[in-house]
C-alpha positions as a Python dict, from the first residue, in 0.01 Angstrom:
ca = {
    (1, 'M'): (0, 0, 0),
    (2, 'T'): (118, -295, -209),
    (3, 'L'): (-66, -542, -427),
    (4, 'P'): (-109, -883, -262),
    (5, 'V'): (55, -1204, -381),
    (6, 'G'): (-165, -1371, -643),
    (7, 'F'): (-296, -1041, -782),
    (8, 'Q'): (-311, -1066, -1163),
    (9, 'V'): (-306, -794, -1426),
    (10, 'E'): (-340, -819, -1801),
    (11, 'L'): (-193, -571, -2046),
    (12, 'D'): (-450, -325, -2181),
    (13, 'R'): (-562, -372, -2542),
    (14, 'H'): (-382, -48, -2634),
    (15, 'T'): (-50, -169, -2487),
    (16, 'R'): (195, -316, -2736),
    (17, 'I'): (472, -564, -2660),
    (18, 'V'): (777, -470, -2867),
    (19, 'D'): (1128, -598, -2912),
    (20, 'G'): (1030, -955, -2837),
    (21, 'G'): (903, -867, -2490),
    (22, 'R'): (1187, -632, -2391),
    (23, 'A'): (967, -323, -2392),
    (24, 'L'): (606, -211, -2363),
    (25, 'V'): (442, 84, -2539),
    (26, 'G'): (109, 219, -2423),
    (27, 'G'): (-70, 401, -2145),
    (28, 'F'): (-226, 746, -2126),
    (29, 'P'): (-31, 942, -2232),
    (30, 'T'): (160, 691, -2444),
    (31, 'R'): (506, 600, -2322),
    (32, 'L'): (777, 337, -2358),
    (33, 'I'): (878, 111, -2069),
    (34, 'R'): (1187, -105, -2105),
    (35, 'L'): (1178, -433, -1914),
    (36, 'T'): (1474, -602, -1751),
    (37, 'A'): (1527, -971, -1805),
    (38, 'R'): (1386, -1035, -1458),
    (39, 'A'): (1075, -827, -1533),
    (40, 'Q'): (1020, -1012, -1860),
    (41, 'R'): (1010, -1344, -1674),
    (42, 'L'): (720, -1216, -1461),
    (43, 'F'): (491, -1226, -1766),
    (44, 'A'): (302, -1522, -1906),
    (45, 'G'): (198, -1385, -2243),
    (46, 'R'): (14, -1061, -2166),
    (47, 'T'): (-58, -1153, -1803),
    (48, 'L'): (148, -1080, -1494),
    (49, 'C'): (83, -1256, -1163),
    (50, 'V'): (226, -1093, -849),
    (51, 'R'): (453, -1340, -669),
    (52, 'D'): (696, -1109, -491),
    (53, 'A'): (773, -744, -421),
    (54, 'A'): (923, -691, -768),
    (55, 'G'): (609, -822, -935),
    (56, 'A'): (389, -607, -711),
    (57, 'L'): (593, -298, -797),
    (58, 'L'): (574, -359, -1172),
    (59, 'A'): (202, -444, -1168),
    (60, 'D'): (133, -132, -963),
    (61, 'R'): (328, 80, -1210),
    (62, 'L'): (140, -64, -1508),
    (63, 'L'): (-194, 7, -1337),
    (64, 'D'): (-89, 365, -1262),
    (65, 'L'): (5, 426, -1625),
    (66, 'G'): (-312, 269, -1767),
    (67, 'M'): (-105, 0, -1940),
    (68, 'A'): (-273, -294, -1764),
    (69, 'N'): (-597, -389, -1590),
    (70, 'P'): (-673, -636, -1311),
    (71, 'V'): (-797, -979, -1415),
    (72, 'V'): (-1111, -949, -1204),
    (73, 'G'): (-1207, -1317, -1221),
    (74, 'S'): (-880, -1415, -1055),
    (75, 'L'): (-906, -1172, -764),
    (76, 'P'): (-1031, -1274, -420),
    (77, 'S'): (-1324, -1115, -242),
    (78, 'P'): (-1234, -877, 43),
    (79, 'A'): (-1171, -1031, 384),
    (80, 'D'): (-1474, -836, 510),
    (81, 'P'): (-1714, -800, 214),
    (82, 'R'): (-2004, -647, 409),
    (83, 'Y'): (-2174, -358, 236),
    (84, 'T'): (-2475, -131, 274),
    (85, 'V'): (-2690, -21, -19),
    (86, 'V'): (-2787, 348, -29),
    (87, 'V'): (-3065, 451, -267),
    (88, 'P'): (-3149, 820, -322),
    (89, 'V'): (-3500, 861, -459),
    (90, 'R'): (-3766, 1122, -524),
    (91, 'D'): (-4101, 961, -600),
    (92, 'R'): (-4061, 679, -860),
    (93, 'P'): (-4221, 410, -639),
    (94, 'R'): (-4250, 164, -931),
    (95, 'Q'): (-3883, 190, -1020),
    (96, 'L'): (-3784, 176, -653),
    (97, 'S'): (-3976, -146, -601),
    (98, 'R'): (-3811, -302, -905),
    (99, 'L'): (-3465, -203, -781),
    (100, 'L'): (-3520, -330, -427),
    (101, 'S'): (-3638, -663, -566),
    (102, 'S'): (-3306, -695, -750),
    (103, 'V'): (-3101, -594, -445),
    (104, 'G'): (-3234, -872, -225),
    (105, 'E'): (-3256, -883, 153),
    (106, 'D'): (-2910, -1009, 251),
    (107, 'H'): (-2772, -662, 308),
    (108, 'R'): (-2891, -349, 480),
    (109, 'V'): (-3065, -110, 242),
    (110, 'I'): (-3110, 259, 323),
    (111, 'V'): (-3357, 449, 105),
    (112, 'V'): (-3324, 827, 129),
    (113, 'D'): (-3648, 996, 24),
    (114, 'D'): (-3536, 1332, -114),
    (115, 'A'): (-3859, 1519, -31),
    (116, 'S'): (-4092, 1324, -259),
    (117, 'R'): (-4415, 1486, -365),
    (118, 'H'): (-4592, 1162, -267),
    (119, 'P'): (-4380, 1029, 22),
    (120, 'E'): (-4644, 779, 133),
    (121, 'A'): (-4598, 577, -189),
    (122, 'V'): (-4221, 561, -135),
    (123, 'A'): (-4265, 467, 231),
    (124, 'A'): (-4498, 180, 137),
    (125, 'V'): (-4245, 34, -107),
    (126, 'V'): (-3963, 66, 149),
    (127, 'A'): (-4171, -110, 415),
    (128, 'E'): (-4271, -386, 173),
    (129, 'H'): (-3906, -469, 105),
    (130, 'G'): (-3786, -436, 465),
    (131, 'A'): (-3549, -147, 392),
    (132, 'S'): (-3468, 150, 617),
    (133, 'L'): (-3623, 484, 525),
    (134, 'V'): (-3459, 824, 573),
    (135, 'P'): (-3716, 1092, 485),
    (136, 'L'): (-3588, 1440, 401),
    (137, 'T'): (-3818, 1739, 432),
    (138, 'T'): (-3616, 1952, 188),
    (139, 'N'): (-3503, 1848, -158),
    (140, 'V'): (-3123, 1847, -145),
    (141, 'G'): (-3043, 1670, -472),
    (142, 'P'): (-2864, 1342, -539),
    (143, 'A'): (-2541, 1446, -366),
    (144, 'G'): (-2710, 1548, -42),
    (145, 'A'): (-2939, 1244, -43),
    (146, 'R'): (-2647, 1005, -88),
    (147, 'N'): (-2455, 1177, 189),
    (148, 'A'): (-2753, 1144, 424),
    (149, 'G'): (-2745, 770, 368),
    (150, 'L'): (-2365, 749, 385),
    (151, 'R'): (-2364, 895, 734),
    (152, 'L'): (-2560, 591, 856),
    (153, 'V'): (-2336, 328, 696),
    (154, 'T'): (-2135, 112, 938),
    (155, 'T'): (-2003, -151, 693),
    (156, 'P'): (-1663, -132, 514),
    (157, 'F'): (-1828, -79, 175),
    (158, 'V'): (-2120, 120, 45),
    (159, 'V'): (-2315, 62, -275),
    (160, 'F'): (-2479, 373, -418),
    (161, 'V'): (-2748, 284, -669),
    (162, 'D'): (-3013, 501, -832),
    (163, 'S'): (-3378, 401, -830),
    (164, 'D'): (-3395, 357, -1210),
    (165, 'I'): (-3127, 83, -1199),
    (166, 'V'): (-3174, -295, -1185),
    (167, 'L'): (-2885, -496, -1041),
    (168, 'A'): (-2772, -835, -1169),
    (169, 'P'): (-2693, -1091, -895),
    (170, 'D'): (-2318, -1082, -963),
    (171, 'T'): (-2279, -704, -1009),
    (172, 'V'): (-2172, -613, -656),
    (173, 'P'): (-1972, -934, -583),
    (174, 'T'): (-1772, -880, -903),
    (175, 'L'): (-1698, -517, -823),
    (176, 'L'): (-1592, -606, -468),
    (177, 'R'): (-1305, -814, -608),
    (178, 'H'): (-1133, -496, -727),
    (179, 'F'): (-1076, -396, -366),
    (180, 'A'): (-805, -662, -343),
    (181, 'D'): (-603, -364, -469),
    (182, 'P'): (-566, -147, -156),
    (183, 'A'): (-542, 168, -370),
    (184, 'V'): (-890, 122, -522),
    (185, 'A'): (-1147, 357, -370),
    (186, 'M'): (-1438, 296, -611),
    (187, 'A'): (-1541, 44, -873),
    (188, 'V'): (-1822, 93, -1123),
    (189, 'P'): (-2002, -150, -1356),
    (190, 'R'): (-2109, -109, -1714),
    (191, 'I'): (-2448, 63, -1735),
    (192, 'T'): (-2659, -105, -2003),
    (193, 'G'): (-3013, -34, -2121),
    (194, 'L'): (-3303, -201, -1944),
    (195, 'P'): (-3488, -410, -2206),
    (196, 'S'): (-3838, -293, -2299),
    (197, 'A'): (-4107, -451, -2515),
    (198, 'A'): (-4128, -174, -2776),
    (199, 'P'): (-3832, 66, -2746),
    (200, 'S'): (-3866, 406, -2911),
    (201, 'W'): (-3602, 520, -3159),
    (202, 'I'): (-3445, 742, -2894),
    (203, 'E'): (-3437, 450, -2654),
    (204, 'R'): (-3265, 235, -2914),
    (205, 'Y'): (-3008, 509, -2969),
    (206, 'E'): (-2949, 529, -2594),
    (207, 'N'): (-2907, 153, -2573),
    (208, 'A'): (-2616, 190, -2816),
    (209, 'R'): (-2484, 531, -2712),
    (210, 'S'): (-2587, 609, -2355),
    (211, 'S'): (-2384, 873, -2172),
    (212, 'L'): (-2363, 628, -1881),
    (213, 'D'): (-2227, 335, -2086),
    (214, 'L'): (-1848, 357, -2076),
    (215, 'G'): (-1785, 73, -2317),
    (216, 'A'): (-1695, -293, -2335),
    (217, 'H'): (-1336, -277, -2213),
    (218, 'P'): (-1204, -259, -1853),
    (219, 'A'): (-1007, 51, -1762),
    (220, 'G'): (-875, 266, -1489),
    (221, 'V'): (-1072, 590, -1473),
    (222, 'R'): (-848, 887, -1549),
    (223, 'P'): (-893, 1219, -1732),
    (224, 'G'): (-741, 1211, -2079),
    (225, 'S'): (-806, 840, -2124),
    (226, 'P'): (-1094, 653, -2295),
    (227, 'V'): (-1271, 636, -1955),
    (228, 'S'): (-1220, 982, -1809),
    (229, 'W'): (-1499, 977, -1550),
    (230, 'A'): (-1742, 737, -1384),
    (231, 'S'): (-2110, 764, -1300),
    (232, 'T'): (-2243, 686, -954),
    (233, 'A'): (-2574, 561, -1091),
    (234, 'C'): (-2427, 238, -955),
    (235, 'V'): (-2096, 225, -769),
    (236, 'V'): (-1923, 31, -493),
    (237, 'A'): (-1688, 233, -271),
    (238, 'R'): (-1474, 204, 41),
    (239, 'V'): (-1650, 398, 312),
    (240, 'D'): (-1322, 514, 468),
    (241, 'A'): (-1210, 661, 132),
    (242, 'L'): (-1513, 885, 85),
    (243, 'A'): (-1455, 1124, 378),
    (244, 'D'): (-1739, 1378, 352),
    (245, 'G'): (-1876, 1218, 37),
    (246, 'F'): (-2033, 1417, -244),
    (247, 'D'): (-2021, 1794, -287),
    (248, 'E'): (-2375, 1895, -191),
    (249, 'L'): (-2342, 2228, -374),
    (250, 'M'): (-2347, 2036, -703),
    (251, 'R'): (-2680, 1922, -845),
    (252, 'V'): (-2514, 1791, -1162),
    (253, 'G'): (-2169, 1638, -1207),
    (254, 'E'): (-2133, 1551, -840),
    (255, 'D'): (-2031, 1198, -937),
    (256, 'V'): (-1757, 1323, -1171),
    (257, 'D'): (-1634, 1559, -901),
    (258, 'L'): (-1610, 1278, -643),
    (259, 'C'): (-1429, 1054, -890),
    (260, 'W'): (-1173, 1322, -976),
    (261, 'R'): (-1118, 1416, -611),
    (262, 'L'): (-1034, 1055, -534),
    (263, 'L'): (-787, 1046, -824),
    (264, 'E'): (-625, 1367, -704),
    (265, 'Q'): (-577, 1200, -366),
    (266, 'G'): (-382, 918, -530),
    (267, 'R'): (-663, 662, -513),
    (268, 'R'): (-779, 443, -801),
    (269, 'V'): (-1122, 415, -958),
    (270, 'R'): (-1189, 105, -1169),
    (271, 'Y'): (-1435, 56, -1452),
    (272, 'E'): (-1539, -309, -1485),
    (273, 'P'): (-1767, -405, -1778),
    (274, 'A'): (-1775, -769, -1661),
    (275, 'A'): (-2022, -639, -1403),
    (276, 'E'): (-2339, -484, -1544),
    (277, 'A'): (-2633, -282, -1413),
    (278, 'A'): (-2939, -211, -1628),
    (279, 'H'): (-3068, 147, -1651),
    (280, 'E'): (-3414, 261, -1755),
    (281, 'H'): (-3326, 505, -2032),
    (282, 'R'): (-3548, 797, -2118),
    (283, 'A'): (-3777, 701, -2402),
    (284, 'R'): (-3939, 1035, -2490),
    (285, 'L'): (-3753, 1287, -2702),
    (286, 'G'): (-3825, 1590, -2481),
    (287, 'D'): (-3716, 1417, -2159),
    (288, 'W'): (-3405, 1283, -2329),
    (289, 'L'): (-3299, 1622, -2469),
    (290, 'L'): (-3352, 1788, -2133),
    (291, 'R'): (-3140, 1528, -1955),
    (292, 'K'): (-2858, 1572, -2208),
    (293, 'A'): (-2865, 1949, -2158),
    (294, 'V'): (-2865, 1904, -1780),
    (295, 'Y'): (-2553, 1687, -1810),
    (296, 'G'): (-2387, 1973, -1998),
    (297, 'T'): (-2462, 2226, -1724),
    (298, 'G'): (-2220, 2039, -1496),
    (299, 'A'): (-1924, 2155, -1707),
    (300, 'Q'): (-1864, 2495, -1547),
    (301, 'P'): (-1890, 2380, -1182),
    (302, 'L'): (-1643, 2104, -1267),
    (303, 'A'): (-1414, 2354, -1439),
    (304, 'E'): (-1405, 2562, -1120),
    (305, 'R'): (-1310, 2259, -909),
    (306, 'H'): (-1089, 2069, -1154),
    (307, 'P'): (-944, 2310, -1412),
    (308, 'R'): (-680, 2058, -1526),
    (309, 'F'): (-936, 1790, -1609),
    (310, 'I'): (-1229, 1965, -1774),
    (311, 'A'): (-1088, 2079, -2112),
    (312, 'P'): (-1317, 1965, -2397),
    (313, 'A'): (-1008, 1866, -2597),
    (314, 'V'): (-639, 1823, -2518),
    (315, 'F'): (-382, 1863, -2794),
    (316, 'A'): (-9, 1825, -2810),
    (317, 'P'): (158, 2123, -2983),
    (318, 'W'): (219, 1916, -3296),
    (319, 'S'): (-140, 1786, -3314),
    (320, 'A'): (-272, 2141, -3269),
    (321, 'A'): (-53, 2252, -3561),
    (322, 'F'): (-164, 1952, -3770),
    (323, 'V'): (-534, 2022, -3714),
    (324, 'T'): (-495, 2396, -3768),
    (325, 'A'): (-324, 2337, -4101),
    (326, 'L'): (-604, 2110, -4222),
    (327, 'L'): (-878, 2348, -4103),
    (328, 'A'): (-718, 2632, -4297),
    (329, 'Q'): (-805, 2447, -4623),
    (330, 'R'): (-537, 2624, -4828),
    (331, 'R'): (-310, 2489, -5097),
    (332, 'W'): (-35, 2460, -4841),
    (333, 'S'): (-254, 2278, -4584),
    (334, 'A'): (-187, 1919, -4688),
    (335, 'P'): (192, 1966, -4735),
    (336, 'V'): (224, 2143, -4398),
    (337, 'A'): (13, 1882, -4219),
    (338, 'G'): (220, 1607, -4382),
    (339, 'A'): (544, 1779, -4280),
    (340, 'V'): (421, 1799, -3921),
    (341, 'L'): (348, 1426, -3919),
    (342, 'V'): (688, 1344, -4070),
    (343, 'G'): (866, 1563, -3817),
    (344, 'V'): (680, 1407, -3525),
    (345, 'T'): (748, 1057, -3655),
    (346, 'V'): (1121, 1129, -3673),
    (347, 'R'): (1124, 1280, -3324),
    (348, 'I'): (933, 985, -3171),
    (349, 'G'): (1156, 744, -3360),
    (350, 'R'): (1460, 896, -3193),
    (351, 'K'): (1302, 845, -2853),
    (352, 'L'): (1241, 481, -2944),
    (353, 'D'): (1601, 434, -3049),
    (354, 'G'): (1725, 95, -2937),
    (355, 'T'): (1397, -82, -3011),
    (356, 'R'): (1341, -292, -3320),
    (357, 'Y'): (1195, -92, -3613),
    (358, 'P'): (1168, 237, -3416),
    (359, 'H'): (1043, 446, -3708),
    (360, 'R'): (776, 194, -3803),
    (361, 'L'): (645, 202, -3446),
    (362, 'A'): (678, 582, -3440),
    (363, 'A'): (472, 611, -3759),
    (364, 'R'): (197, 399, -3605),
    (365, 'L'): (194, 610, -3288),
    (366, 'T'): (189, 931, -3490),
    (367, 'A'): (-103, 806, -3699),
    (368, 'N'): (-297, 717, -3385),
    (369, 'G'): (-227, 1062, -3242),
    (370, 'A'): (-341, 1229, -3564),
    (371, 'L'): (-667, 1033, -3567),
    (372, 'A'): (-728, 1122, -3202),
    (373, 'A'): (-669, 1490, -3281),
    (374, 'L'): (-916, 1477, -3569),
    (375, 'A'): (-1175, 1305, -3349),
    (376, 'Q'): (-1137, 1574, -3082),
    (377, 'T'): (-1167, 1848, -3344),
    (378, 'S'): (-1486, 1687, -3472),
    (379, 'A'): (-1625, 1683, -3118),
    (380, 'L'): (-1543, 2051, -3075),
    (381, 'L'): (-1718, 2149, -3397),
    (382, 'N'): (-2022, 1926, -3343),
    (383, 'R'): (-2066, 1933, -2966),
    (384, 'H'): (-1886, 2186, -2749),
    (385, 'W'): (-1851, 2469, -2998),
    (386, 'W'): (-2160, 2416, -3212),
    (387, 'P'): (-2296, 2772, -3159),
    (388, 'L'): (-1968, 2907, -3298),
    (389, 'T'): (-1981, 2650, -3579),
    (390, 'V'): (-2330, 2770, -3678),
    (391, 'V'): (-2212, 3131, -3689),
    (392, 'G'): (-1904, 3029, -3886),
    (393, 'C'): (-2113, 2834, -4137),
    (394, 'V'): (-2312, 3148, -4217),
    (395, 'A'): (-1997, 3347, -4286),
    (396, 'S'): (-1748, 3099, -4430),
    (397, 'R'): (-1751, 2829, -4696),
    (398, 'R'): (-1448, 2668, -4533),
    (399, 'V'): (-1627, 2637, -4201),
    (400, 'R'): (-1927, 2483, -4379),
    (401, 'R'): (-1701, 2224, -4542),
    (402, 'A'): (-1523, 2143, -4216),
    (403, 'A'): (-1852, 2114, -4027),
    (404, 'A'): (-2009, 1890, -4292),
    (405, 'V'): (-1709, 1657, -4304),
    (406, 'A'): (-1688, 1642, -3924),
    (407, 'A'): (-2060, 1568, -3883),
    (408, 'L'): (-2086, 1302, -4155),
    (409, 'A'): (-1756, 1130, -4071),
    (410, 'D'): (-1853, 1115, -3704),
    (411, 'I'): (-2189, 955, -3783),
    (412, 'A'): (-2037, 703, -4025),
    (413, 'L'): (-1761, 593, -3787),
    (414, 'E'): (-1970, 583, -3471),
    (415, 'Y'): (-2265, 408, -3635),
    (416, 'R'): (-2038, 128, -3748),
    (417, 'R'): (-1878, 100, -3406),
    (418, 'D'): (-2198, 121, -3199),
    (419, 'R'): (-2393, -132, -3409),
    (420, 'A'): (-2714, 39, -3305),
    (421, 'R'): (-3044, -133, -3372),
    (422, 'L'): (-3152, 176, -3556),
    (423, 'D'): (-3129, 290, -3917),
    (424, 'A'): (-2840, 519, -4005),
    (425, 'V'): (-3061, 823, -4071),
    (426, 'R'): (-3232, 824, -3732),
    (427, 'Y'): (-2904, 735, -3564),
    (428, 'G'): (-2745, 1037, -3731),
    (429, 'V'): (-3030, 1265, -3624),
    (430, 'A'): (-3008, 1140, -3265),
    (431, 'R'): (-2631, 1181, -3266),
    (432, 'R'): (-2653, 1544, -3371),
    (433, 'L'): (-2939, 1618, -3128),
    (434, 'D'): (-2731, 1460, -2852),
    (435, 'D'): (-2444, 1697, -2929),
    (436, 'L'): (-2670, 2002, -2964),
    (437, 'A'): (-2842, 1943, -2630),
    (438, 'Y'): (-2523, 1870, -2437),
    (439, 'G'): (-2339, 2162, -2597),
    (440, 'A'): (-2628, 2395, -2513),
    (441, 'G'): (-2596, 2289, -2150),
    (442, 'V'): (-2223, 2358, -2152),
    (443, 'W'): (-2278, 2708, -2295),
    (444, 'L'): (-2553, 2782, -2043),
    (445, 'S'): (-2322, 2685, -1758),
    (446, 'A'): (-2040, 2896, -1906),
    (447, 'L'): (-2267, 3199, -1935),
    (448, 'K'): (-2397, 3149, -1583),
    (449, 'G'): (-2046, 3116, -1446),
    (450, 'R'): (-1914, 3398, -1665),
    (451, 'S'): (-1620, 3184, -1768),
    (452, 'T'): (-1503, 3005, -2080),
    (453, 'A'): (-1296, 2750, -1886),
    (454, 'A'): (-1524, 2461, -1982),
    (455, 'L'): (-1501, 2558, -2351),
    (456, 'R'): (-1128, 2610, -2388),
    (457, 'P'): (-918, 2324, -2529),
    (458, 'R'): (-579, 2269, -2371),
    (459, 'V'): (-246, 2240, -2548),
    (460, 'T'): (7, 2047, -2343),
    (461, 'R'): (330, 1863, -2410),
}
């Protein structure tokens, strides 16, 4: 499968052009690519337009490495853009009606009623909007409901969308453009908060920090990158790429599992924030905490199916040594951590030999790696390992110091980045409650599965 002529990619914001355009540094994990004179001529600034086989090969390589993203506005729609909308629902007639109004009537819509307690209300909404109804007598969960609808799809593409979503008119057409890349199996939009007249403080936190909102920048979905998974609250997919669809044994995390299975098969999944879908966030504290904990319970089933992808943190040997030295909080901690950084900078500089200012670039890459390691350590202390952190705080002053620094630094940095319409105190409380609820779900799933796989960080070269 090759990219078509006219396909455009733009270098990712994390990709650096070095040596006057003779090399690129970026991707996940970070690497150096040297460009031939011919390859350099394919670029116009940070954009590459495929004009021949060489351009297609280079663009494909950059996409695989996470060093570039498609310029979605320049891509054509598929030759056959027909799609069917599949909506799994259980009750929620008001939300379903709102969604179907946003979907329109130009495409077939299949609503799968997953054994609603009041099926007549759902049936009335489906009939009002001229959609097809598939009633299930047994509650099978989102995965089973989506699969029931998928089996009836006859178009090249399927749009899965949850009942608490509202689609913008250009959401699906924009996502369809990504399928100009024959390797793309799924494309997902940015999930934003549905505006409400008087949002609660939890709702305002969710609008800034929703688990479903993957950020403002386009990306290829891949474990170990800023966008490591994708939600199927709203997704466009090739029908022929889905095979048997979702794993019906999974009530939580079935969307992550499908995404990772597609990646393991060599397909691509694209995240496109230029397309948006609005989600009705939970506004009540109890409902919100429960949902966060439920998300966490998907960790162990995912660990069983994808052990390489599920680690709560991934460290290089040097970053593990750097973090361990700092956590020790001894007199030797800062000198040892500094020595580790110097050693890594020298080693990376040698690998960059032949580029202009190799050690300056190496120092920048090392600093980025150190910051990433600290951020992952903070997440472990605050989120995945918080029960151990609590126990450690009771017994150790050093653990108390590390936990306090991790919690406060995380709130300060994320509050500035998220620009939440919420005061810093309530944002901080919501942030910690978010971590506590999710972490509790992870521990419950680990205990149920009698495995620590979802809790163990991974050290890899």
